[in-house]
C-alpha positions as CSV (number, residue, x, y, z in Angstrom):
1,M,0.0,0.0,0.0
2,E,1.4,3.4,-1.0
3,V,1.3,6.1,1.6
4,P,0.2,9.4,0.1
5,L,2.8,12.2,0.5
6,P,1.6,15.3,2.5
7,K,0.6,18.2,0.3
8,P,3.0,21.1,0.3
9,I,2.0,23.9,2.7
10,S,2.6,27.5,2.1
11,A,2.1,30.0,4.9
12,G,1.2,33.6,4.4
13,L,0.5,36.7,6.4
14,L,-2.1,39.2,4.9
15,L,-1.6,42.7,6.3
16,Y,-4.5,45.1,6.2
17,R,-5.2,48.6,7.2
18,Q,-8.2,51.0,7.4
19,R,-8.2,54.1,5.3
20,S,-11.5,55.3,3.8
21,G,-12.2,51.5,3.8
22,P,-10.0,48.4,4.2
23,E,-6.8,48.0,2.1
24,V,-4.7,44.8,1.9
25,L,-1.0,44.5,1.2
26,L,-0.3,42.3,-1.9
27,V,2.9,41.5,-3.6
28,H,3.8,41.0,-7.3
29,P,6.1,38.1,-8.1
30,G,9.4,39.0,-9.7
31,G,11.2,37.3,-12.5
32,P,10.6,37.1,-16.2
33,F,7.5,34.9,-16.2
34,W,5.5,37.5,-14.3
35,A,7.0,40.7,-15.7
36,R,4.2,41.5,-18.1
37,K,1.3,40.1,-16.0
38,D,-0.7,42.2,-13.6
39,A,-4.3,41.2,-13.2
40,G,-4.5,37.8,-11.6
41,A,-0.8,37.8,-10.8
42,W,-0.5,39.3,-7.3
43,S,-0.3,37.3,-4.1
44,I,-0.4,37.6,-0.4
45,P,3.2,37.4,1.0
46,K,3.7,33.7,1.5
47,G,6.1,30.8,1.0
48,I,6.8,27.2,1.7
49,C,6.6,26.0,5.3
50,E,9.8,23.9,6.0
51,P,9.3,20.4,7.5
52,G,8.7,20.8,11.2
53,E,8.4,24.6,11.0
54,D,5.5,26.3,12.8
55,P,3.3,27.6,10.0
56,L,2.7,31.0,11.6
57,A,6.5,31.4,12.1
58,A,6.9,30.5,8.4
59,A,4.3,33.1,7.4
60,K,6.2,35.8,9.3
61,R,9.6,34.7,7.9
62,E,8.3,34.7,4.4
63,F,6.7,38.1,4.9
64,A,10.1,39.5,6.0
65,E,12.0,37.7,3.1
66,E,9.6,38.9,0.4
67,L,9.4,42.5,1.6
68,G,12.7,43.0,3.3
69,I,10.6,44.5,6.2
70,A,9.6,42.6,9.3
71,P,5.8,42.3,9.8
72,P,4.5,44.6,12.5
73,A,4.0,43.2,15.9
74,A,0.3,42.7,15.9
75,E,-2.4,40.2,16.9
76,V,-2.9,37.7,14.1
77,V,-6.2,36.1,13.1
78,D,-6.2,32.6,11.5
79,L,-8.1,32.8,8.3
80,G,-7.8,29.1,7.6
81,A,-6.4,26.7,5.0
82,F,-7.0,27.3,1.3
83,P,-6.4,24.4,-1.2
84,Q,-4.9,25.5,-4.5
85,R,-5.3,23.8,-7.9
86,S,-1.6,22.9,-7.8
87,G,-2.3,20.6,-4.8
88,K,-0.6,23.1,-2.4
89,V,-2.5,24.4,0.6
90,I,-2.0,27.9,1.8
91,R,-2.4,28.5,5.5
92,A,-3.2,32.2,5.9
93,W,-3.3,34.7,8.8
94,A,-4.3,38.3,8.8
95,A,-3.0,41.2,10.9
96,A,-3.9,44.9,11.2
97,G,-0.9,47.1,10.6
98,D,0.6,49.7,8.3
99,L,3.9,49.7,6.5
100,D,5.8,52.2,4.4
101,L,6.7,50.3,1.3
102,G,9.5,52.7,0.3
103,G,12.1,50.5,1.9
104,M,10.9,47.3,0.3
105,A,13.9,45.0,-0.7
106,S,12.9,41.4,-1.6
107,N,15.3,38.5,-1.4
108,H,16.4,37.1,-4.8
109,F,16.4,33.8,-6.6
110,E,18.5,32.5,-9.5
111,M,17.3,30.7,-12.6
112,E,18.5,30.0,-16.1
113,W,17.4,32.9,-18.3
114,P,16.7,32.9,-21.2
115,P,15.7,29.3,-21.2
116,R,18.3,26.8,-22.5
117,S,20.9,29.6,-22.7
118,G,23.2,28.3,-20.0
119,R,23.1,31.7,-18.4
120,R,21.9,32.2,-14.8
121,Q,20.4,35.4,-13.7
122,S,19.2,36.7,-10.4
123,F,15.7,38.1,-9.9
124,P,13.8,39.5,-6.9
125,E,11.2,37.1,-5.5
126,V,8.9,40.1,-5.3
127,D,9.3,43.1,-7.6
128,R,6.5,45.3,-6.2
129,A,4.1,45.6,-3.3
130,A,1.0,47.7,-3.0
131,W,-1.9,48.6,-0.7
132,L,-5.1,47.8,-2.6
133,P,-8.8,48.3,-1.7
134,P,-11.1,45.2,-1.9
135,E,-12.3,45.6,-5.5
136,A,-8.8,46.2,-6.9
137,A,-7.3,43.4,-4.7
138,L,-9.8,40.9,-6.0
139,V,-8.9,41.7,-9.6
140,A,-5.1,41.7,-8.9
141,I,-4.8,38.5,-6.9
142,I,-4.2,35.0,-8.3
143,A,-7.6,33.4,-8.6
144,G,-6.9,30.6,-6.1
145,Q,-6.1,33.1,-3.4
146,A,-9.3,35.2,-3.8
147,P,-11.0,33.1,-1.1
148,I,-8.3,34.3,1.4
149,L,-9.3,38.0,0.7
150,E,-13.0,37.2,0.7
151,T,-12.6,35.6,4.1
152,L,-10.8,38.6,5.5
153,F,-13.3,41.1,4.0
154,A,-16.2,39.1,5.4
155,R,-14.7,39.1,8.9
156,L,-14.0,42.8,8.7
157,S,-17.5,43.5,7.6
158,E,-18.9,41.3,10.4
159,R,-16.8,43.2,12.9
160,G,-17.9,46.5,11.5
161,A,-21.5,45.5,11.8
162,A,-21.0,44.3,15.4
163,G,-19.2,47.4,16.6
């Protein structure tokens, strides 16, 4: 009997703030594949959870790696687990906070580019970050991550109605 391998888990931290309404912090992946893509290309700051690593700790580590800025010390809310078409599962948390994105400096990765050229180039993991209101965020985000935003927006709406 073959034992199924556990699905890869990504962990992410979705920062939000209140202006005239809620805004979420999304990141745009770097590298040549994503360079000309905008709508449906953005993501929450997230990354692979290493074996044995606490998923929330991984989410905070990935946030800092992708933005070059530590996440603010704030209470986090577990948004849940969100299966992706790739088979990966994203564990997501949200936290209220504000960041000035002027100092953003993502970590880099290397890949062969152009393909089959034998040349390796370095690219930022994230080339941009932005605060987006709900409507723009839902257009910008990768489709499989839209439920993460919808969960946060529903919770914020419920909290607003209650208080």
